N, C-alpha and C positions, 0 to 999 in steps of 0.2 A: 197428899198427892201433889199439891202445888209446890211444896218445898222440893220434891224430887225433880220436877220439871225445871225449876229455876236452877238447881244444881247441875243438871244435865246441860242446860243452855250455857251456863258459864264455862263449863269444862269444854264444850265444843267450840268456843270462841277463843281459846288460848292461841296466841300467835305462834309460839314455839312449843315443840315437844322434844323428847329425848333424841329423836332422829334428826333434829335440826341443829344440833350443836356443830360449831365450826370444826373443821378438820385441819390437820397439819398442812394439807394441800392448799387450804385457803390462804395461809400465811405465805406459802411458796408462790402462789399466784400474785399476791400483793407485792412481794419483792420483785417478781418479774415485771409487773405493771409499772413500778416506780422507775425502772431502768428505761432511759429514753434513747441512748446511743444505738445507732444501727437501725433505727426505725424510719419508715417512710410515712409521711403524713398524707391523709386523703387529699387528693388534688394537689399534692406537693406543697401544702400550705398548713402551717400551724395556727392559722387564724381560727378563732372560735366561730362556730356556725350557730344560728338560732335553732332551737329544737324544732323538729318537724311536727306536722299535724298527726302523724301516725305513731308518735312515741308514747310510751307508758312512763317515761322518766319525768320527774317533776322539775328538774333543773332546766333553766331556760337556754343554756348554751352547751355545746359539745365540741370536742375535737377528737378525731380518730386517727390512730396510727397502726402500722403493720410492721411486724418483724421481717427479717430477710426471707424466711420461708413463705410467709403470707404475701409479701410484696411481689412474689413471682406471679401472682394473679392480678396484678395491677398493670394498666397500660402506661405509656410514657407520660400521661398527664396526671397519673395518680388515681385514676378511676378503676373500679373493679371491672374486670373483663366480663362481658356477657357470658353467662353459662359457666362461670368459673366454679371449680371445686378446689377448696384450699387443701394443700398437702398437710400431712402429719407434721407436727411441731409448729404449725402456724399459730402466731399469737397476735390477736387483734385487741387493742385497748381503746376503749371509748372513755375519754375524760369528760365527766359531767361537771359543768361549772355553774356557779350561782350568778346572780345578776351583776355582781362585781367582778366576774371572770375569775373567781377563786375556785380552785378544784375542791369539789365536795365528795365525789365518789368516782370509782372506777367500775365500768362495766367491761368484763374481760371474757374473751372467748379464746380458748386454747385447744387446738385439735390434737388430742392424744387418745386414740381409741382404746389403748390398753389400760388407761387409768380407770380405776374403780368408780370414779365419779362422772365418767363420760356418758353422754346420752347415746341414743341409737345411731346418730350420725357421727359419733366420735368426738363431739365437742364437750369440753368441760367449761361450765359457766361460772364465772365469779362476779360477785356484786359486793364490792368492798369499799368502805368509806375511806376518805383520804387519811384518816388517823390510824388505819389498819383494822378497825373493828369491822366485823362482818355483817353486812346488811341481809344477805341471802347466802347460806352456805353452799359450797360446791356439791355437797352430798344430796342436794335437792335436784341435781341434774337439769337445772334450768327450767324447772316447772313453772316458775313465776315469769319466765321470759319467752318461752317458745310460742305462746299464743300470739304475741305481736310479731315475733321474728319469723313465724310461719305464714304470714300474710302473703297475698299474691305479689309477684314480681320480686320476691327475695332471691338472693343469689347465695346459696349455701348459708342461709340464715341472715345474710347481710342485706341491709336496707339502704345503705348510703347512696347507691346509684338511683334507687327509686325516689328518694326524697331530696337528693342534692345532685341532679343530673349534670 
Protein backbone atom coordinates (compact mmCIF):
# COMPACT_ATOMS: atom_id res chain seq x y z
CA UNK A 1 0.00 0.00 0.00
CA UNK A 2 2.80 2.44 0.91
CA UNK A 3 4.52 1.74 -2.41
CA UNK A 4 1.40 2.74 -4.32
CA UNK A 5 1.06 6.02 -2.39
CA UNK A 6 4.71 6.93 -3.04
CA UNK A 7 4.35 6.16 -6.75
CA UNK A 8 1.23 8.32 -6.98
CA UNK A 9 2.98 11.15 -5.14
CA UNK A 10 5.95 11.13 -7.50
CA UNK A 11 3.74 11.07 -10.57
CA UNK A 12 1.65 14.00 -9.38
CA UNK A 13 4.74 16.17 -8.84
CA UNK A 14 6.06 15.93 -12.39
CA UNK A 15 6.77 19.42 -13.71
CA UNK A 16 5.77 18.73 -17.29
CA UNK A 17 3.40 16.37 -18.99
CA UNK A 18 2.67 15.72 -22.65
CA UNK A 19 0.41 18.77 -22.83
CA UNK A 20 3.27 21.09 -21.79
CA UNK A 21 5.50 20.53 -24.81
CA UNK A 22 6.65 23.70 -26.61
CA UNK A 23 4.74 24.60 -29.75
CA UNK A 24 5.92 26.09 -33.03
CA UNK A 25 4.29 29.30 -31.84
CA UNK A 26 6.70 29.44 -28.87
CA UNK A 27 9.52 29.73 -31.42
CA UNK A 28 7.60 32.36 -33.37
CA UNK A 29 7.05 34.42 -30.21
CA UNK A 30 10.73 34.11 -29.33
CA UNK A 31 11.70 35.46 -32.75
CA UNK A 32 9.20 38.31 -32.40
CA UNK A 33 10.58 39.17 -28.93
CA UNK A 34 14.18 39.34 -30.18
CA UNK A 35 13.25 42.06 -32.68
CA UNK A 36 13.61 45.50 -31.09
CA UNK A 37 13.15 47.96 -33.95
CA UNK A 38 9.87 49.84 -34.03
CA UNK A 39 9.18 49.35 -30.31
CA UNK A 40 8.45 52.00 -27.70
CA UNK A 41 9.98 51.51 -24.26
CA UNK A 42 7.92 51.98 -21.12
CA UNK A 43 8.30 55.62 -20.03
CA UNK A 44 10.27 56.10 -23.27
CA UNK A 45 13.37 54.68 -21.59
CA UNK A 46 15.33 51.46 -22.11
CA UNK A 47 16.79 51.76 -18.60
CA UNK A 48 16.40 48.68 -16.43
CA UNK A 49 13.92 48.98 -13.57
CA UNK A 50 14.17 47.05 -10.30
CA UNK A 51 11.56 44.32 -10.02
CA UNK A 52 8.42 45.30 -8.18
CA UNK A 53 7.04 43.91 -4.96
CA UNK A 54 4.14 42.36 -6.87
CA UNK A 55 6.18 40.29 -9.31
CA UNK A 56 6.46 36.54 -9.54
CA UNK A 57 9.64 36.81 -11.60
CA UNK A 58 12.92 35.91 -9.93
CA UNK A 59 15.11 38.26 -11.99
CA UNK A 60 15.93 41.51 -10.18
CA UNK A 61 15.55 43.87 -13.17
CA UNK A 62 13.23 44.37 -16.13
CA UNK A 63 12.63 46.48 -19.19
CA UNK A 64 9.32 46.58 -21.06
CA UNK A 65 8.65 47.54 -24.66
CA UNK A 66 5.58 47.78 -26.90
CA UNK A 67 5.21 47.25 -30.65
CA UNK A 68 3.40 49.85 -32.77
CA UNK A 69 -0.05 48.33 -32.16
CA UNK A 70 0.47 48.21 -28.39
CA UNK A 71 2.05 51.68 -28.32
CA UNK A 72 -1.32 53.15 -29.37
CA UNK A 73 -2.32 52.57 -25.74
CA UNK A 74 0.57 54.62 -24.30
CA UNK A 75 0.53 58.32 -23.57
CA UNK A 76 3.25 60.74 -24.70
CA UNK A 77 5.39 59.84 -21.67
CA UNK A 78 5.31 56.12 -22.51
CA UNK A 79 2.85 55.21 -19.75
CA UNK A 80 -0.12 52.89 -20.29
CA UNK A 81 -3.35 54.85 -20.63
CA UNK A 82 -5.77 54.35 -17.74
CA UNK A 83 -8.47 51.89 -18.78
CA UNK A 84 -6.61 50.90 -21.95
CA UNK A 85 -7.51 47.78 -23.89
CA UNK A 86 -4.74 46.71 -26.21
CA UNK A 87 -5.76 46.05 -29.83
CA UNK A 88 -5.22 42.82 -31.73
CA UNK A 89 -1.58 42.25 -32.77
CA UNK A 90 -0.26 44.13 -29.73
CA UNK A 91 3.08 42.67 -28.68
CA UNK A 92 4.44 43.53 -25.24
CA UNK A 93 7.87 42.22 -24.32
CA UNK A 94 9.21 42.30 -20.79
CA UNK A 95 12.94 41.63 -20.73
CA UNK A 96 13.93 40.02 -17.44
CA UNK A 97 17.52 40.80 -16.50
CA UNK A 98 19.87 39.33 -13.91
CA UNK A 99 21.87 41.35 -11.37
CA UNK A 100 24.48 42.08 -14.06
CA UNK A 101 21.75 43.45 -16.36
CA UNK A 102 22.12 40.49 -18.71
CA UNK A 103 18.95 39.28 -20.40
CA UNK A 104 17.81 35.94 -18.95
CA UNK A 105 14.21 35.59 -20.07
CA UNK A 106 11.44 37.16 -22.11
CA UNK A 107 7.92 37.44 -20.70
CA UNK A 108 5.76 38.06 -23.76
CA UNK A 109 2.15 39.00 -24.29
CA UNK A 110 0.77 38.90 -27.81
CA UNK A 111 -2.87 39.78 -28.41
CA UNK A 112 -4.13 37.36 -31.01
CA UNK A 113 -7.64 36.10 -30.11
CA UNK A 114 -7.74 33.72 -33.09
CA UNK A 115 -4.60 31.88 -31.94
CA UNK A 116 -5.29 28.45 -30.46
CA UNK A 117 -3.07 29.36 -27.48
CA UNK A 118 -4.92 32.60 -26.65
CA UNK A 119 -6.59 32.92 -23.25
CA UNK A 120 -10.16 34.16 -22.75
CA UNK A 121 -9.03 37.81 -23.16
CA UNK A 122 -7.23 37.07 -26.44
CA UNK A 123 -3.66 37.10 -25.09
CA UNK A 124 -1.01 34.52 -25.94
CA UNK A 125 1.48 34.24 -23.09
CA UNK A 126 5.14 33.43 -23.78
CA UNK A 127 7.79 32.76 -21.17
CA UNK A 128 10.99 32.03 -23.05
CA UNK A 129 14.62 31.97 -21.95
CA UNK A 130 17.15 34.19 -23.72
CA UNK A 131 18.65 31.11 -25.41
CA UNK A 132 15.28 30.25 -26.96
CA UNK A 133 14.40 27.39 -24.64
CA UNK A 134 10.85 27.52 -23.34
CA UNK A 135 10.26 28.15 -19.64
CA UNK A 136 6.45 27.95 -19.94
CA UNK A 137 4.81 26.93 -23.24
CA UNK A 138 2.17 29.07 -24.91
CA UNK A 139 -0.16 26.06 -24.86
CA UNK A 140 -0.60 26.66 -21.11
CA UNK A 141 -2.44 29.90 -21.96
CA UNK A 142 -0.72 31.89 -19.25
CA UNK A 143 -1.90 29.66 -16.40
CA UNK A 144 1.33 30.35 -14.49
CA UNK A 145 1.01 34.11 -15.07
CA UNK A 146 -2.60 35.21 -14.85
CA UNK A 147 -2.77 34.91 -11.07
CA UNK A 148 -0.37 37.82 -10.66
CA UNK A 149 -1.47 39.69 -13.77
CA UNK A 150 -5.12 39.64 -12.63
CA UNK A 151 -4.42 41.51 -9.39
CA UNK A 152 -6.18 44.79 -8.68
CA UNK A 153 -5.25 47.85 -10.74
CA UNK A 154 -4.12 45.82 -13.75
CA UNK A 155 -4.82 47.38 -17.14
CA UNK A 156 -5.61 44.59 -19.61
CA UNK A 157 -3.24 42.38 -17.54
CA UNK A 158 -0.52 45.08 -17.48
CA UNK A 159 0.93 46.10 -14.14
CA UNK A 160 3.58 48.62 -15.19
CA UNK A 161 1.48 51.64 -14.25
CA UNK A 162 0.61 50.10 -10.87
CA UNK A 163 4.21 49.43 -9.85
CA UNK A 164 6.06 52.10 -11.83
CA UNK A 165 3.70 55.11 -11.84
